[in-house]
Structures are given as structure tokens and as C-alpha cells.
N, C-alpha and C positions, 0 to 999 in steps of 0.2 A: 445330391453331387450330379454334375454332368461329366459324361465322357468325355475324356479330351477328342478333338479331331483328329489328334496327331496318332492316335492308337494305330498300328501298322496291320497290315494284313493276316499276319498270323494271330494277331490280337482278336479281330474280328472272328476269323475262323476259331480259335478256341473257344469263344463264347458261343457260337453257333453250334460247335459240338459238343458243350457240356450240358447244352437244352435240348440234344437230339432234333434241333432245327425245327423245335415243338412251334415258338412265335418270336417274333422280332423284340416284343415286349421282354419277353424273360431274358432273351440273348442282352439285351440292354440293361436289365438289371443285373443280370451276372457279371457282365464287364465293368459295371459302376463299383460293385461290389470287391472285383478283383485287379483294378486299373493300375494298383500299386506293387501287385505281384513281381518279384524280380524276373520271373521267366515269363511272363505274360505276353511277350513278342518274340518269343523263341522259335526257331523251326518246328513245325506240327510234323510227327509221323504220317506216312500217306493215309487216308481214310479207309476204315474198314468196312465201307458200304451202309454207311447211317442211312436209315429210311426215315420218312416222317413218323414219328410216334414210335419207334422201335427204342428198344434200348441195347447197352453195348456194355462191356466190361470196363471200358474206362470212363463211362459217363460219370459226371459229378453232382446229378441232381435226378430224384427219381421221376420216372415217365408218368404222366398223368395219363387214366384211363378213364372210359365211358362210367356212370354211375351204376349202371348193372355189371362192372366188373368185367363185362365183355370186351375182349381184345378188339381196339379199332382197326378198321382195315388198313395196311400199310402202303407206303408208297415209296418206293427208292428213288432218292434226289439222282438226277445226273449233275455233273459238273457244271452245266449251264445254269441250273437250277441253285446249284449252292453259289456261284458266284453272283447270280442276281440277289439271292437273300441276304450274301454280305453288300452288296451295293445297298439294298436298302436298309440294310443295318447302318452302315455309313450315312447314308442320308437320314434316318432317324435321329441320329447322334446329332449330327450338325446341325439340324432343326432344334433339338434341345439346346443344344450350346448358342445358337443364336439368339433363342428364346431367353437362356439365360444371362446374356451378353447385354441385352436388353435391360433386362432385370437391373444387372450390376450398373448399368450406365445411369438408369433412372434413380437407384440408391447413392450414387456417386454426386448427382447433380443434388438430391435431397441433404445430403451429408452437408455439400459446400454452401447452400443455403442457409442451411442450420450454422456451420460456422461464420458465415459472412453476418447474420443476425447477433449471434454472440459477441464477434469482434465488436460490432457496432456498439452493442449495448455496454460492451467495457470502457470502449473510447468515450461515451455520453458520461459512464460513472466517474472515469478521470476528471474531464473536462468540469463536470458538475465540483468534485471535490477541490479542485483547483480554484475554482470561482468561489467558494465556500472560504478557502483560505486566503483570498485576496480581499475578500469581505472583511472578514475578521482582522487582517493586519489593518486596511484602513480605518476601521472603526477604534482600534487600540492608538494607533496614531492621534485621532481625531480626540479621544480621551485624555491622552497624554499633552496634547496640545492645550485644552482647556484646562487641565491641572498646571500647568504651566502659567498661563496667564491668570488664575486665582492667585498663585503663590506670588509673582511678580507685584499684582495691584496689592495683595497682603502688605508685603515689603515696602511698597511706594506709601502707602497708608499709613504705616506704622513710623516711616520716615517722616512723613508731614506731620504727624502727630506730636513727634520728639521735638520738631523744631518749632512747632508752634507752642509746646509748652516752654521750651527754653527761651523764647521771644515774649511770652506773657512772663517768666521770671524776670528776665532784665527790665522789662515795664515796670514791672510790681517795684523792683529794686529802685529804680529811676523817679517812680512817685513817692516812694519814701523818702528819698534824699530831697526831694522837692519841697515835701510838706514841713521835714524838720532840717534845716539845713544846718544848724549849730548842731545837730548830733552826729558824732564820729560814726562813720559806717563801721560797724564790726564785719570782719571777713565771715562769709557765711560757710559753717562747719560741713564738712563733706556728708552727705548723707550716708547711711549705714542701710547697705541695703541686704539682706539676707538671703534673698533668693537671685536666680539670674536665668531669664527666660531665653532659651537659643531655638533659633528655626535653623537646621542643617541641612544645605542644598548637597546631596550625592551626584557624581558627576553624569548620572542619569536625568537629573533634575527633579527627581522625587525630592520632595522635602520630608523632613523628620524633626516634629517639633517635642522639645522636652523642656522639663525645668529642673535646674539643677540648683545645687547650695551655693551661695556666694562663695563659698569657703572651699568649694570643688576644685580641682586641678585642670588644667589642659589635658592630662593623660588620663584622666576620670573620662573626660568627652571622650577622648580616643578610644577607650575602651567599650565606652557603651556604643561607639559606632563599628566598632567591631563584632560587637554583639548581634546590633539590629539589620546587618547588612553582610555579603559576602566579600568585602575589603577587608585587605590585610595590611599592605603598605599604602598610606597616603599622607597627603601634607593638608594643614589646615591654614586658612586663610579668612581675611575678613575683606570685603569690597569697599567700604566707605567707612575710614579710608583704607585703601590696600594694604595689607600686611599678611605676610606669610611668616607663621608661628616656626620657630625651631624646634628640634626634639629637645635641644637644652633649655628651653621655655616649659616643658611639659610639666615642671613642676611646678610652676606658678598656679595661683590660685585664679580663679574667673574675675573675681573682683580687683585683684593686683594689676589685671593686663587690660583692664577696663570693658568687660564684658557685661557687667551689670549696669540696670538691672534686665536689658535684653539687646539681643544682637542675632547678627545674621553670621552664620559660619559656611563658606563654601568649602566643598571636599575636591580636591585633585588627586589622581593616581600617582603614585610617586614612581620616578623614572628608573628606580633600581628595586 
């Protein structure tokens, strides 16, 4: 600790008396140890004639003697000498304070440099994290777009195949009628499909492909959608041709509503 330069005259005088004016270093050490005493700067009684190296009844530290235990020559200090020692004590205290202040300034500069460096590191980490999040979001969007394009191509290809099949069937019927004009054309019995392949498009665009029995109902499909997604209230519709199924139709079989052998169902969130 460094003794404050604000210590008053009585504090300096008290420290000199405590060490019997033996040395300024010991006076400074005593003042550092007692600077927080409540009476450190209270007025002192008149000096009882302290002399350099002598002891008194109110001494607070022992008096050093020579190694051969013989008393050192003593010298009575005048008031001017005491004042001079007090000034020297203040000067040494001020010098220590100046050194300590310089050290404090250096420490403060070093702490500020460390704080700025840590702040820059945190800012760089936040910026890198934001860049990673933007990159992940862009990758997710590209992936979703590719999935949507693949699903759209699959739907268009399926429609093309169905139309080609229907055209082939019409041409086949026409050829049969041309070869045997006298044979009455029998109405073609409806095909008996046992399964129904559905491609279900969620509101997010994600497709779900599943195969149901032809006799399963629209309600079975709705239950399957609830189990496979987080949707609760929604509507079922077809796009080609566009038709929105009512809840009252959920008891009809997939075969009876014309979804066999395959179809695309669109899902839209219900407004209620």
C-alpha cells in the first residue's frame, strides 16, 4: 500500500515519533500500517524531547541498538530538524504515490487493451455465427426448392402417362370397332382397383406418398395426415380437376370419389 499524500501534519509527526525519528523508511512503513486508524491525524501532545535513537514511554516500536548492545550516541533533534524530517517524509510518500499512480495507469491501459481484444473476439464470434445461420438457411431453401421441382416433375409425368394410357385405350377401342363393324360394342366394365396410390402435398410443399386400400375412406386419409404431420385442422382437395372435399364426404371410399388408382391430394390449412 502507498500512504496517501492527503495525510496531515499530525499523521506524519505521529509516525516519526512512533519510530523515534530513527529513519524515514520506518516512519513510512508505520504510516502505511496505521493510515486507517481513526485518530491518525488527531493533534499530538507536546514533544517530550525525542532524540535520535532514544526511547520514550509512548514509543510504539522498539528502539534499534548496535550489534554489541552498547547504546548509540544520541542526538537531540531541534524543532527545525523535526520539521525537516517531516518534509522529507512527505516527499518520500509523494514519490511512492507517484510511482504507484504510474503503475496504476499502466495497469489500467493494459486492462483496457485486454477488454477491447476480448470485445473484438466476441464480435467476431457473433458475426461468424450469424454468417453460419444465413448459410444454413440458404442451403435449406435450395434443398426445399429442389424437392418441390422434383415433386412437380413427378406429378406432370404421372399426368402425362395417364393421358397417354387413356389415349391408347381410346385408339384401341377405335381399332376394334373398325375391324369388326358388325359386332356390337359392349360397354367396357369399370376396372376394379384394389389399391389407391396418393401423393399428398402439405402446405409447406413437402410431399407424402402412401398407398391405401381402394375401400379406405377420406377420413382414413385425414387421420393418416394428422399422424404424419403437425396439422390438426385442414381441408382436402384435388387440383386436376379442382375439388374441395367437405367433411360430410369423409365417409366415402377413395374408389367412390374417383381417386383410384392414383391421385394427388392438396392440403390447405382450415380457416377455423
